[in-house]
Phi, psi and omega in degrees: 000136175265133182242126175250193179290317185243351186221167170230149175237127181224156179302141174296136179243163181304328180294341180275348188297324178299313180296314180298317178300315180297320177302315185284347180260001185232116184300330179296329177283329182278340181080189187272357186251001179231151176264138171292137179244115177285126179214147178296138182302319181298319178295317179302311180297319180298314179297318180291322178298326177290327184278340178293127182090353177283118184291349181271355176212152183210136179239139179225153178261135172264126179227158177282179184298336180272357178094009179281124178296131180248336183175196180219156176222145186210167169221156173222140176289136182282128178301135177089000179221127177271357185241010185233135171243145172249133183249157175227150183219134175223116169267098190279329181276113184305324181293344181266353182283148177075017182240014179086002181296317179298315180297313180296319180297313181296315180300312181297316183290316179297318178300315178301314182296317179293333178283329191246345184247143177276075183230157177252338191215143173232135182223163170210161176242142176213149178302145182296337178271000176269072184299323180301314182291325177296316181294322177304311180296316181298324180301328184253011171112357177291148177237146175287125180256333184198162166247121181267104185290133176048046190287319181221152175270109183225133177050046172083009181210156174280125188248145173278147180230149169273143167256115181250141182207159172217146177253160178306322181298331183261359182262137175256109182295133171275132181275000000 
């Protein structure tokens, strides 16, 4: 378990799947920059059970000091690169947004990954209108590397995304 000032990050467990499934099925938990994807609960559980233990992807729960789940953070190995991870972050509980939880989670997780994984680079993609997520990354050293034009179909339109990244050389490990 990773412990920060206001949060803890722990591996997702099977007991978390109901909560995680509900987050992904409710637009209020996903916020305005992600689309809700309707999927059968059994299929969702089956896919997640297959991914648990898969070394190319990892899911963790972000919780407050009392153990209340606030969101999730994850990584997946980028195809075609043995030195790059792509991360994802969701602060699902609306009451936790805008309070530094995303910044603290990202800093803690990136630090952990650079300490424990033989990687050179960590990246993420976010919609160009998701200014908050771009700023979270910039606060801890991520830089915008590209604008991916018409990258994904989200909320009825093809959207541009930023590619944000940081390298091991530019990261200052917290001890």
